[in-house]
N, C-alpha and C positions, 0 to 999 in steps of 0.2 A: 504493499500500499502505499502511495506517495506521501511524503511529507507534507505537513500545510505549509504555504509558503509563510517566510519568517517576515512580517511587516513590522513586529511591534519593535526591534529595534530603534532607541530614538532619532539616532544620525542616518538611518536607512529611511524612516520616516521622513526626516527633513529633506535629504535628497529627493526622494519621491515627490513632494510638495513642489521641490522648486522646479523639476521636470513638469509637472503637471502645469504650473504657470508660464510656462514656455511654450507656446503654440510651435516656435519652431526649432525646439528641441535646444541643445546645449553641449556643449564639450567639457570634457573634465575639468580643463583648468577655470574655466567660467564658474562650474558649481564650485571647484575649491575656492575661488576667490570671494564668490557670493557669501558662503559658509563659513568662511574662516577654517575648512579644513586642509590637511595635507593630500596633495594631488592621489597618492597613494591609498590613502583613506577612501576616498571617493571612487577609486577603480575598484575597491574592493566590494563596496556596496551597492555599484552598478552592477557587477557582475551578477551578485545576487539578485538583485532584481529584474535581471533578464532571465537568469536561472528559473525564477520563479514566474516568468510570465507577465510580470509588472511593467516590464519596460523594453524597449527594443532599441536597435543603434543601426546607424546607415553610414558610409564614409562619407566625411565631409568634402568640400571642393578642395584640391590640394591648395598647399601654400609652400612653395618652393621647393626645395630636395626634401626627399622622404615620405614615406608614406602617409596617405591621407589622414587626417584625423576624424576620429568616430564621432559621432554626434549622437545623442541618447536623447530618445524620448519617451514618455510614459506611456501605456498601451492604453486605447482608447477603452475606460471603465468607469464605472461609479466610484466614487472615493471611499475606499473601505473604513475610513475612519470616523464615518457617520454615525449617528446613534441607531443602537440595535434595541430591539424590542421583540425578543424571541415568545416571550409568556402571553402576548397577545396574539402572535401565530398559534401556539399551543391552544390558547381557549378557542381560538375558530376552528382548529381541528377538531377538538372535541366538542364542540357545541355541533358541527357536522355529524359527528360521530350520533351526538345523542339523539338525533332526529330518524335515524335509520331504523331497521327493525333489528330485535336483538342487539342492541346497542352496545349491551355488557359484553355477550360472546365476541363482537367485534375487536372491541377494548381488550380483550383478553389475547385473541389471536393476534392483536397488532403487537402486543408485548411478547408474545411468543415468538416472533418473528426476530422482533429487535435483539431478543434474549440468544436466539441462536445465532446471528451475526455476531454479538458479542463474544460469544461462547468460540465460534470459528476464530476469532482474531486473538483468542488470550494465549498467553504464552505456556507451553510446555510445562505440565504439571500444575498449571494454576488449580486453584480449588473454587469452590462456591464462594466461600467468603472473602477471600482476593478478589475474585471478579466483583461482587458486590461492594466492597470496599473502593475499587477503583471508580465505580458507578457513583461514590458519594453517598451511600445508606449507611455508613460507620456502623457495620456489623458486630455483634458481640456472640457468641455461641453460650447458651445457658447451660446453666451447671445441668449436668445429666447428659447434656445433646441432644433435648428433645425439641429445642427450638433455637431460633435465632432472631435476638433482639436487635431493631434496626433504631438507632438512636437519631438518624438522620434521614431526610426524604428529599432528594433531589428535585422532585416534583411538587413539593410544598404549596408553593404559590398557586398551583391549579388546581388544589384540594376543595377550596372553597366554594368553585363554581361547577367543579363536576366531581367531586369526592367519588362516587361509585366506580366511575370509568376511569380516573385514574387509578384506583386501587385493583382494579381488575386487570388494566394494563400491567400493573405492579407485579399482581401473582402471575400473570402470562410469562412477564419476563422472568422470574423466580425460578418459575418450572423449566423452562427451556434452559436456564443455566445448569440448574441441578441434573437434569437429564444428560446433558453432556458432559459438565464436569464431575458429578458426584452419581454415577447410575445408579448408585444403591441408596440415593435419598430422594424422597419424594416431598414435594412442598403442600403440605396437605391444606393450609389454609393461611391468609395473613389477615391479623386483626388489626385493625387502624387503633392507634393510640390506646391499645391495651393497658397500658399506662402513662402517667403523663410524660409526655413529650417521646414515648416509645411505641413503635410498632412491633409487633410480635409475629414472624412466622413460624408457623409450628410443622414439624419435620416428622414424616412418617417412614416405613419401611421401604423395602422394592415397589417400583411402579405399579399401581392397580390398572384394571382394563378401562375404568373410566376416567383414566387420567386427562382425555380432552376435552372431558363436558367442563363447562363453566359452573362452579358451584353456585347453588341460589345465594 
């Protein structure tokens, strides 16, 4: 899987913003002078921007002897430093699911598919708890091993408006992870806020034949 473009480096952002402000592109020395940077620093960040698909280059007009100097330009695209609002997107998607027949089963199935995708990308030897921890659930196996306490919920902001669907997606996600990473474990149910600030996933033994059914 390809790494996400690294545009979070403040110097790289400054270089990219300078390119976006120049409709005719800019050379290394121009950018270095404008930003007060060493040309080698500018070259490094320009190379990364080109590698990440955020900038392009072409040969500039020849100036005397030697190779023509490259001129760089930002790739036409929307500025990725703008405001994000993924919560609204999540609520819109959940609202759409809420209006279809068997909405809980649809959410459960979506969670299962995503859980299978996460499991497929998990490192060799990863277990259920490490996968849940990586997703932001802060899991802790309860004494006796029959449950996993979940001290955080990465979906918490969407619970108020679509709690049942969020919990069904969460259950499907956990079931798919358990089946892939710990085949001897089945997630029987997830009880939301079983204790203050904690959701509890109850574990069972080997998978039952009714595992695909969404619990009432």
